[in-house]
C-alpha positions as CSV (number, residue, x, y, z in Angstrom):
1,X,-9.4,-26.1,54.7
2,X,-12.1,-25.4,57.3
3,X,-13.6,-22.4,57.8
4,X,-12.3,-22.2,61.4
5,X,-8.9,-22.5,59.9
6,X,-9.2,-19.5,58.1
7,X,-11.1,-17.8,61.3
8,X,-14.5,-17.8,59.7
9,X,-17.5,-19.1,61.6
10,X,-21.0,-18.8,61.1
11,X,-21.2,-15.5,63.0
12,X,-18.5,-14.1,60.7
13,X,-20.5,-15.2,57.7
14,X,-23.7,-13.0,59.2
15,X,-25.9,-16.3,59.3
16,X,-28.5,-15.8,61.8
17,X,-31.7,-17.7,63.0
18,X,-35.3,-16.3,63.0
19,X,-34.6,-15.3,66.8
20,X,-31.6,-13.1,65.8
21,X,-29.1,-15.7,67.0
22,X,-26.2,-17.3,65.0
23,X,-27.0,-20.7,63.9
24,X,-25.0,-23.7,65.2
25,X,-25.2,-27.4,65.0
26,X,-27.9,-27.6,67.5
27,X,-30.1,-25.1,65.3
28,X,-30.0,-27.5,62.4
29,X,-31.1,-31.2,62.7
30,X,-29.1,-33.3,60.6
31,X,-27.3,-37.0,60.5
32,X,-23.6,-37.2,61.1
33,X,-22.0,-37.8,57.7
34,X,-20.8,-41.2,56.6
35,X,-17.2,-41.4,55.9
36,X,-16.7,-40.3,52.3
37,X,-20.3,-39.0,51.7
38,X,-21.8,-35.9,51.8
39,X,-24.5,-35.5,54.6
40,X,-27.8,-34.1,53.5
41,X,-28.1,-30.5,53.6
42,X,-31.9,-29.1,54.9
43,X,-34.2,-28.3,52.9
44,X,-35.0,-24.7,51.9
45,X,-38.3,-23.7,52.8
46,X,-40.9,-23.3,50.2
47,X,-42.3,-19.7,50.9
48,X,-40.1,-16.5,50.5
49,X,-41.8,-15.3,53.7
50,X,-39.5,-14.7,56.6
51,X,-36.0,-15.7,56.9
52,X,-34.1,-18.3,55.1
53,X,-32.3,-20.9,56.9
54,X,-28.4,-21.3,56.2
55,X,-27.7,-24.3,54.3
56,X,-24.7,-24.7,56.7
57,X,-24.5,-28.1,58.7
58,X,-21.6,-27.4,60.3
59,X,-19.2,-29.7,58.4
60,X,-17.2,-26.9,56.8
61,X,-14.0,-28.1,54.6
62,X,-13.6,-27.2,50.8
63,X,-13.2,-29.9,48.2
64,X,-10.2,-28.7,46.2
65,X,-11.3,-30.1,43.0
66,X,-14.9,-28.6,43.1
67,X,-14.3,-25.5,45.2
68,X,-17.4,-26.3,47.2
69,X,-17.9,-27.1,50.9
70,X,-18.5,-30.9,51.4
71,X,-21.3,-30.1,54.2
72,X,-23.5,-27.6,52.4
73,X,-22.2,-27.7,48.6
74,X,-21.7,-23.8,48.7
75,X,-19.0,-22.0,47.0
76,X,-16.6,-19.6,49.0
77,X,-18.6,-16.7,47.6
78,X,-21.8,-17.9,48.5
79,X,-20.9,-18.8,52.1
80,X,-19.2,-15.2,52.5
81,X,-22.2,-13.4,50.8
82,X,-24.8,-15.3,52.6
83,X,-25.3,-12.6,55.5
84,X,-25.9,-9.7,52.9
85,X,-28.2,-11.7,50.8
86,X,-31.9,-11.2,50.2
87,X,-34.3,-13.8,50.4
88,X,-34.1,-14.1,46.6
89,X,-30.6,-14.5,46.4
90,X,-30.9,-17.2,49.2
91,X,-33.4,-19.3,47.4
92,X,-31.2,-18.8,44.4
93,X,-28.3,-20.5,46.3
94,X,-30.6,-23.4,47.7
95,X,-31.4,-24.0,44.1
96,X,-27.8,-24.5,43.1
97,X,-27.2,-26.4,46.3
98,X,-30.0,-29.1,45.0
99,X,-28.9,-28.9,41.3
100,X,-25.5,-29.9,42.5
101,X,-26.5,-32.6,44.7
102,X,-28.7,-34.1,41.9
103,X,-25.9,-34.0,39.8
104,X,-23.3,-35.8,42.2
105,X,-22.7,-39.6,42.0
106,X,-24.9,-41.4,44.2
107,X,-23.7,-43.9,47.2
């Protein structure tokens, strides 16, 4: 079920960009998802300085089997807490996303 179906949006998640605005699809460069495949998530910045971008790519559906968002590979808890996380916690989420992506079967 999508975040929209739950009445949740990036604004509800508290995700904002460097200018203080809410991230939307125009803020995040990504390719459209191919049928049945998870689209690539943007890479987290290497530096801890400055705001860490949200991994959200506006493909918000939770996979029932894994409990992960199909678009960004975050858990509901990670999505909900993103707005209040410090940069180190956000880097931890990005590391978890990369590990999850590496452990998924490839196309």
